[in-house]
N, CA, C and O atoms as a MOPAC input file, in Angstrom:
PM7 MOZYME 1SCF
protein

 N     96.55700 1   107.59600 1   105.11400 1
 C     97.44800 1   106.47400 1   105.08300 1
 C     98.13600 1   106.46200 1   103.72000 1
 O     97.49700 1   106.69700 1   102.69400 1
 N     99.42100 1   106.19200 1   103.71600 1
 C    100.22700 1   106.21800 1   102.49300 1
 C    101.08400 1   104.95100 1   102.45300 1
 O    101.89400 1   104.71200 1   103.34900 1
 N    100.89800 1   104.13800 1   101.40200 1
 C    101.64600 1   102.88800 1   101.27500 1
 C    102.25000 1   102.80900 1    99.87200 1
 O    101.53300 1   102.90100 1    98.87600 1
 N    103.57300 1   102.63800 1    99.80200 1
 C    104.25000 1   102.34600 1    98.54300 1
 C    104.37000 1   100.83100 1    98.44000 1
 O    104.73600 1   100.17200 1    99.41300 1
 N    104.06700 1   100.27100 1    97.26700 1
 C    104.21300 1    98.82300 1    97.10400 1
 C    104.55600 1    98.47800 1    95.66200 1
 O    104.36100 1    99.28100 1    94.74900 1
 N    105.06900 1    97.26800 1    95.47700 1
 C    105.45600 1    96.76400 1    94.16600 1
 C    104.65400 1    95.50900 1    93.84500 1
 O    104.42000 1    94.66800 1    94.71200 1
 N    104.23200 1    95.39600 1    92.57700 1
 C    103.58900 1    94.20100 1    92.04900 1
 C    104.15000 1    93.96200 1    90.65800 1
 O    104.08700 1    94.84600 1    89.80400 1
 N    104.69800 1    92.77400 1    90.42100 1
 C    105.27900 1    92.43500 1    89.11100 1
 C    106.27800 1    93.49400 1    88.63800 1
 O    106.24300 1    93.91600 1    87.48200 1
 N    107.16600 1    93.91900 1    89.53800 1
 C    108.22300 1    94.91000 1    89.26300 1
 C    107.67400 1    96.28600 1    88.90700 1
 O    108.38600 1    97.09600 1    88.31400 1
 N    106.44100 1    96.56000 1    89.25500 1
 C    105.80900 1    97.86100 1    89.00300 1
 C    105.52100 1    98.52700 1    90.34200 1
 O    104.96100 1    97.90100 1    91.24200 1
 N    105.90800 1    99.81400 1    90.47700 1
 C    105.69800 1   100.54200 1    91.72900 1
 C    104.34300 1   101.25300 1    91.72200 1
 O    103.93500 1   101.83600 1    90.71800 1
 N    103.65900 1   101.19000 1    92.86500 1
 C    102.37300 1   101.85500 1    93.05200 1
 C    102.36900 1   102.62700 1    94.36600 1
 O    103.17800 1   102.36700 1    95.25800 1
 N    101.45200 1   103.57300 1    94.46900 1
 C    101.22400 1   104.31500 1    95.70400 1
 C     99.73800 1   104.22700 1    96.02600 1
 O     98.88600 1   104.52600 1    95.19000 1
 N     99.44800 1   103.81300 1    97.24600 1
 C     98.07600 1   103.73600 1    97.73400 1
 C     97.90600 1   104.81800 1    98.78700 1
 O     98.61900 1   104.82900 1    99.79000 1
 N     96.95800 1   105.73300 1    98.56200 1
 C     96.64700 1   106.79600 1    99.52000 1
 C     95.20800 1   106.65000 1    99.96100 1
 O     94.31800 1   106.41800 1    99.14200 1
 N     94.98000 1   106.78500 1   101.26000 1
 C     93.62500 1   106.70700 1   101.79000 1
 C     93.43300 1   107.79300 1   102.83300 1
 O     94.22400 1   107.91800 1   103.76900 1
 N     92.36500 1   108.58600 1   102.66300 1
 C     92.00300 1   109.58400 1   103.66200 1
 C     91.12200 1   108.87400 1   104.67900 1
 O     89.98200 1   108.51800 1   104.38200 1
 N     91.64600 1   108.67300 1   105.85800 1
 C     90.94400 1   107.89800 1   106.87200 1
 C     89.67000 1   108.60400 1   107.33400 1
 O     88.70100 1   107.94600 1   107.71200 1
 N     89.66500 1   109.92900 1   107.30700 1
 C     88.46500 1   110.67200 1   107.73300 1
 C     87.31700 1   110.54300 1   106.74700 1
 O     86.17100 1   110.34100 1   107.14700 1
 N     87.62500 1   110.66100 1   105.44300 1
 C     86.56200 1   110.67500 1   104.43000 1
 C     86.36300 1   109.32400 1   103.74100 1
 O     85.32500 1   109.09700 1   103.11900 1
 N     87.34600 1   108.42800 1   103.84500 1
 C     87.25700 1   107.14900 1   103.14900 1
 C     87.67800 1   107.22500 1   101.69600 1
 O     87.63000 1   106.21600 1   100.99200 1
 N     88.09300 1   108.40300 1   101.22200 1
 C     88.51900 1   108.58500 1    99.83500 1
 C     89.84100 1   107.84000 1    99.60600 1
 O     90.76000 1   107.93800 1   100.42100 1
 N     89.93400 1   107.09900 1    98.49900 1
 C     91.10800 1   106.28000 1    98.20000 1
 C     91.64500 1   106.64900 1    96.82000 1
 O     90.88300 1   106.85900 1    95.87700 1
 N     92.97900 1   106.72400 1    96.72100 1
 C     93.66100 1   106.96400 1    95.45300 1
 C     94.72800 1   105.90100 1    95.28300 1
 O     95.43700 1   105.56400 1    96.23100 1
 N     94.83900 1   105.37500 1    94.07800 1
 C     95.89300 1   104.42100 1    93.77400 1
 C     96.58800 1   104.90200 1    92.51000 1
 O     95.94200 1   105.12900 1    91.48700 1
 N     97.90400 1   105.05800 1    92.58100 1
 C     98.67100 1   105.64100 1    91.49200 1
 C     99.80400 1   104.71000 1    91.07600 1
 O    100.48300 1   104.12500 1    91.92000 1
 N     99.99700 1   104.58100 1    89.78500 1
 C    101.09200 1   103.78700 1    89.22200 1
 C    102.23900 1   104.73600 1    88.88600 1
 O    102.02700 1   105.79000 1    88.28500 1
 N    103.45000 1   104.35900 1    89.27400 1
 C    104.64300 1   105.13900 1    88.93800 1
 C    105.40400 1   104.46200 1    87.81100 1
 O    105.58500 1   103.24500 1    87.82200 1
 N    105.85500 1   105.25400 1    86.83000 1
 C    106.70700 1   104.76600 1    85.74600 1
 C    107.90900 1   105.68900 1    85.64100 1
 O    107.79800 1   106.89400 1    85.86900 1
 N    109.06600 1   105.11700 1    85.29200 1
 C    110.31400 1   105.87000 1    85.20800 1
 C    110.93600 1   105.75400 1    83.82700 1
 O    110.75300 1   104.74900 1    83.14000 1
 N    111.68100 1   106.79600 1    83.41700 1
 C    112.43700 1   106.76500 1    82.16600 1
 C    113.73200 1   105.98600 1    82.38600 1
 O    114.03600 1   105.59000 1    83.51100 1
 N    114.48700 1   105.76900 1    81.32300 1
 C    115.78400 1   105.09600 1    81.42100 1
 C    116.72300 1   105.85100 1    82.35400 1
 O    117.56400 1   105.23700 1    83.01200 1
 N    116.58900 1   107.18500 1    82.42200 1
 C    117.44100 1   108.01900 1    83.27900 1
 C    116.95900 1   108.12200 1    84.71000 1
 O    117.54300 1   108.86100 1    85.50300 1
 N    115.90200 1   107.39300 1    85.06300 1
 C    115.40700 1   107.39700 1    86.43300 1
 C    114.47300 1   108.53800 1    86.76800 1
 O    114.23100 1   108.80000 1    87.94600 1
 N    113.93600 1   109.23100 1    85.76100 1
 C    113.01400 1   110.34300 1    85.97900 1
 C    111.58600 1   109.83900 1    85.82000 1
 O    111.27800 1   109.09600 1    84.88800 1
 N    110.71700 1   110.25100 1    86.74100 1
 C    109.31400 1   109.81600 1    86.68300 1
 C    108.63300 1   110.29400 1    85.40700 1
 O    108.77800 1   111.45000 1    85.01000 1
 N    107.89500 1   109.40100 1    84.77400 1
 C    107.14200 1   109.74800 1    83.56300 1
 C    105.65000 1   109.53000 1    83.74300 1
 O    104.86400 1   109.83300 1    82.84600 1
 N    105.25000 1   108.99900 1    84.91200 1
 C    103.84600 1   108.73000 1    85.18700 1
 C    103.67200 1   108.67700 1    86.70000 1
 O    104.53500 1   108.16300 1    87.41000 1
 N    102.55800 1   109.20900 1    87.18900 1
 C    102.28900 1   109.19200 1    88.62500 1
 C    101.52600 1   110.43000 1    89.06100 1
 O    100.60800 1   110.87500 1    88.37200 1
 N    101.90000 1   110.98100 1    90.19600 1
 C    101.26200 1   112.18900 1    90.73100 1
 C    102.03200 1   113.39700 1    90.22600 1
 O    103.25500 1   113.45600 1    90.34500 1
 N    101.30500 1   114.37100 1    89.65700 1
 C    101.94400 1   115.53300 1    89.05500 1
 C    101.82100 1   116.74900 1    89.96300 1
 O    100.75300 1   117.02600 1    90.50800 1
 N    102.93100 1   117.47200 1    90.11800 1
 C    102.96800 1   118.71100 1    90.88900 1
 C    102.27500 1   119.80800 1    90.08500 1
 O    102.78500 1   120.22800 1    89.04700 1
 N    101.11600 1   120.27700 1    90.55600 1
 C    100.38900 1   121.32100 1    89.83000 1
 C    100.60700 1   122.71300 1    90.42500 1
 O    100.07200 1   123.68700 1    89.89500 1
 N    101.36800 1   122.83300 1    91.49800 1
 C    101.63100 1   124.14100 1    92.10900 1
 C    102.86700 1   124.80700 1    91.49900 1
 O    102.78800 1   125.95400 1    91.06000 1
 N    103.98800 1   124.11900 1    91.46500 1
 C    105.23600 1   124.67500 1    90.93800 1
 C    105.62500 1   124.07800 1    89.59300 1
 O    106.66700 1   124.42000 1    89.03500 1
 N    104.78900 1   123.19100 1    89.07800 1
 C    105.00900 1   122.57300 1    87.76100 1
 C    106.37900 1   121.91000 1    87.66800 1
 O    107.10500 1   122.11800 1    86.69700 1
 N    106.73800 1   121.10400 1    88.68700 1
 C    108.02400 1   120.41100 1    88.66600 1
 C    107.92400 1   119.02900 1    88.02100 1
 O    108.91700 1   118.30500 1    87.95100 1
 N    106.74600 1   118.66600 1    87.55700 1
 C    106.56600 1   117.37100 1    86.90900 1
 C    105.99800 1   116.33600 1    87.85800 1
 O    105.35200 1   116.67200 1    88.85100 1
 N    106.24600 1   115.08300 1    87.54500 1
 C    105.73500 1   113.98500 1    88.36900 1
 C    106.56600 1   113.86100 1    89.64300 1
 O    107.77400 1   114.09600 1    89.63400 1
 N    105.90000 1   113.48700 1    90.74400 1
 C    106.54800 1   113.43500 1    92.05700 1
 C    106.36400 1   112.07300 1    92.70300 1
 O    105.28100 1   111.48900 1    92.65200 1
 N    107.42000 1   111.57800 1    93.30400 1
 C    107.35100 1   110.37400 1    94.12000 1
 C    107.24500 1   110.85400 1    95.56000 1
 O    108.25700 1   111.11800 1    96.21000 1
 N    106.01500 1   110.96700 1    96.05600 1
 C    105.81600 1   111.55700 1    97.37800 1
 C    106.13400 1   110.55900 1    98.48100 1
 O    105.88300 1   109.35900 1    98.36400 1
 N    106.69400 1   111.09900 1    99.55200 1
 C    107.06700 1   110.30500 1   100.72900 1
 C    106.41500 1   110.94200 1   101.94700 1
 O    106.50200 1   112.15700 1   102.11900 1
 N    105.76400 1   110.15300 1   102.79700 1
 C    105.13800 1   110.73100 1   103.98600 1
 C    106.17800 1   111.15100 1   105.01700 1
 O    107.25300 1   110.56000 1   105.11400 1
 N    105.83900 1   112.17900 1   105.78100 1
 C    106.65600 1   112.58900 1   106.92100 1
 C    106.06100 1   111.99100 1   108.18100 1
 O    104.96600 1   111.43000 1   108.14800 1
 N    106.77000 1   112.10600 1   109.28100 1
 C    106.25400 1   111.57200 1   110.53700 1
 C    105.29800 1   112.55300 1   111.21200 1
 O    105.04900 1   112.45700 1   112.41400 1
 N    104.77300 1   113.47900 1   110.44800 1
 C    103.79700 1   114.45900 1   110.93600 1
 C    102.56200 1   114.37000 1   110.04400 1
 O    102.66900 1   114.47100 1   108.82100 1
 N    101.42400 1   114.18700 1   110.63400 1
 C    100.18400 1   114.01100 1   109.88500 1
 C     99.90500 1   115.21400 1   108.97900 1
 O    100.04600 1   116.36200 1   109.40000 1
 N     99.50900 1   114.94000 1   107.73800 1
 C     99.14300 1   115.99500 1   106.80200 1
 C    100.30000 1   116.58600 1   106.02400 1
 O    100.12000 1   117.57800 1   105.31800 1
 N    101.48600 1   116.00100 1   106.13400 1
 C    102.66400 1   116.51300 1   105.43300 1
 C    103.34400 1   115.39000 1   104.65900 1
 O    103.29300 1   114.22600 1   105.05800 1
 N    103.98600 1   115.75500 1   103.53900 1
 C    104.82100 1   114.81700 1   102.79800 1
 C    105.92300 1   115.59900 1   102.12000 1
 O    105.92700 1   116.82900 1   102.15300 1
 N    106.85300 1   114.89900 1   101.50800 1
 C    107.92700 1   115.56500 1   100.77500 1
 C    108.20700 1   114.81100 1    99.48400 1
 O    107.83700 1   113.64800 1    99.32000 1
 N    108.88200 1   115.52000 1    98.56500 1
 C    109.41200 1   114.86800 1    97.37100 1
 C    110.70800 1   115.55100 1    97.00000 1
 O    110.94200 1   116.70400 1    97.36600 1
 N    111.54400 1   114.84400 1    96.28000 1
 C    112.87700 1   115.32600 1    95.92200 1
 C    112.98200 1   115.39200 1    94.40400 1
 O    112.50900 1   114.50200 1    93.69700 1
 N    113.60800 1   116.45900 1    93.91500 1
 C    113.82800 1   116.62300 1    92.47400 1
 C    115.30700 1   116.82800 1    92.19400 1
 O    116.00300 1   117.51800 1    92.93800 1
 N    115.77900 1   116.21900 1    91.10800 1
 C    117.14200 1   116.43600 1    90.64100 1
 C    117.21100 1   117.76500 1    89.89700 1
 O    116.20700 1   118.23700 1    89.36200 1
 N    118.38200 1   118.35900 1    89.86500 1
 C    118.57600 1   119.63400 1    89.17200 1
 C    118.12400 1   119.54300 1    87.71300 1
 O    117.52300 1   120.48200 1    87.19100 1
 N    118.41100 1   118.41600 1    87.05400 1
 C    118.03100 1   118.26300 1    85.63800 1
 C    116.52400 1   118.35500 1    85.44000 1
 O    116.06500 1   118.80700 1    84.39100 1
 N    115.75600 1   117.93600 1    86.42900 1
 C    114.30100 1   117.97600 1    86.33100 1
 C    113.75100 1   119.39100 1    86.47600 1
 O    112.60800 1   119.64800 1    86.09600 1
 N    114.54200 1   120.30800 1    87.01900 1
 C    114.08300 1   121.68000 1    87.26800 1
 C    114.69700 1   122.70200 1    86.31600 1
 O    114.37000 1   123.88600 1    86.40100 1
 N    115.57800 1   122.27400 1    85.41200 1
 C    116.30700 1   123.21400 1    84.55100 1
 C    115.41800 1   124.15900 1    83.75700 1
 O    115.75400 1   125.33700 1    83.63600 1
 N    114.31600 1   123.70100 1    83.22000 1
 C    113.44700 1   124.54300 1    82.38600 1
 C    112.27400 1   125.12600 1    83.16400 1
 O    111.30700 1   125.59000 1    82.55900 1
 N    112.34000 1   125.11300 1    84.49100 1
 C    111.22900 1   125.57000 1    85.31800 1
 C    111.48400 1   126.98600 1    85.82800 1
 O    112.38700 1   127.18700 1    86.64000 1
 N    110.70200 1   127.98400 1    85.36600 1
 C    110.89400 1   129.36400 1    85.82200 1
 C    110.44400 1   129.59600 1    87.26800 1
 O    110.78300 1   130.62300 1    87.85700 1
 N    109.68700 1   128.66200 1    87.84800 1
 C    109.21500 1   128.80400 1    89.22900 1
 C    110.30400 1   128.51200 1    90.25200 1
 O    110.14100 1   128.84000 1    91.42700 1
 N    111.40900 1   127.90300 1    89.83500 1
 C    112.50500 1   127.54600 1    90.73100 1
 C    113.74900 1   128.31700 1    90.27100 1
 O    114.48600 1   127.83400 1    89.41200 1
 N    113.99200 1   129.51000 1    90.83300 1
 C    115.08800 1   130.34700 1    90.33800 1
 C    116.49200 1   129.81900 1    90.65300 1
 O    117.37900 1   129.91600 1    89.80600 1
 N    116.71300 1   129.26500 1    91.84400 1
 C    118.04100 1   128.78100 1    92.23600 1
 C    118.18800 1   127.31300 1    91.89600 1
 O    117.47400 1   126.46800 1    92.43600 1
 N    119.11400 1   127.01000 1    91.00300 1
 C    119.33300 1   125.61900 1    90.60600 1
 C    120.80000 1   125.25400 1    90.79000 1
 O    121.39800 1   124.59900 1    89.93600 1
 N    121.37600 1   125.68500 1    91.91300 1
 C    122.80100 1   125.45500 1    92.16100 1
 C    123.08300 1   124.10900 1    92.80400 1
 O    124.18600 1   123.58000 1    92.66800 1
 N    122.11100 1   123.54700 1    93.49700 1
 C    122.34000 1   122.26600 1    94.17400 1
 C    121.93100 1   121.10100 1    93.27600 1
 O    121.17000 1   121.27300 1    92.32400 1
 N    122.44300 1   119.92500 1    93.59300 1
 C    122.13500 1   118.73600 1    92.80100 1
 C    120.70500 1   118.25900 1    93.02500 1
 O    120.07800 1   117.71800 1    92.11500 1
 N    120.17800 1   118.46200 1    94.26200 1
 C    118.82500 1   118.02500 1    94.60700 1
 C    118.09900 1   119.12800 1    95.35400 1
 O    118.71500 1   119.91500 1    96.07300 1
 N    116.76800 1   119.18000 1    95.17600 1
 C    115.91300 1   120.11600 1    95.90800 1
 C    114.83100 1   119.30700 1    96.60200 1
 O    114.18100 1   118.46400 1    95.98300 1
 N    114.63800 1   119.56500 1    97.89200 1
 C    113.60100 1   118.88400 1    98.66800 1
 C    112.41400 1   119.82400 1    98.79900 1
 O    112.56900 1   120.97700 1    99.20400 1
 N    111.23000 1   119.33400 1    98.45800 1
 C    109.98800 1   120.10100 1    98.57700 1
 C    109.18500 1   119.53200 1    99.74000 1
 O    108.87800 1   118.34000 1    99.75300 1
 N    108.84200 1   120.36800 1   100.71300 1
 C    107.98300 1   119.97600 1   101.83800 1
 C    106.58000 1   120.48200 1   101.55600 1
 O    106.40300 1   121.64900 1   101.20500 1
 N    105.58200 1   119.62200 1   101.70400 1
 C    104.21000 1   119.93800 1   101.29900 1
 C    103.24500 1   119.67400 1   102.44300 1
 O    103.33500 1   118.65100 1   103.12300 1
 N    102.31700 1   120.61000 1   102.64900 1
 C    101.23600 1   120.42200 1   103.61800 1
 C     99.95400 1   120.19200 1   102.82900 1
 O     99.62200 1   120.96800 1   101.93300 1
 N     99.23600 1   119.12600 1   103.16300 1
 C     97.97900 1   118.81700 1   102.49000 1
 C     96.90500 1   119.82700 1   102.88100 1
 O     96.88300 1   120.31300 1   104.01200 1
 N     96.01200 1   120.13900 1   101.93700 1
 C     94.87700 1   121.00300 1   102.22500 1
 C     93.86100 1   120.25100 1   103.07800 1
 O     93.70600 1   119.03600 1   102.95000 1
 N     93.18200 1   120.97500 1   103.93700 1
 C     92.10200 1   120.36400 1   104.73600 1
 C     90.79400 1   120.47900 1   104.01600 1
 O     89.76700 1   120.02600 1   104.52300 1

């Protein structure tokens, strides 16, 4: 289960694995330019912090990155578009 919510103008993400009962709660913070500075960090491609969004398919989510966020990342060779969408499958 994935729920985005706001409290006192602060954004949070609540994740719960219904099978195991494991719960994660994450606070998101943004810079003046709208780039995430706190939250869930991408440890596979090192794209920085991610605002994950669930898909309508169980076990999958996506996040979007602006070109400026990927400029210094050697793992992403093509940086011609303004935005890149990352589709992610959760590990079992």
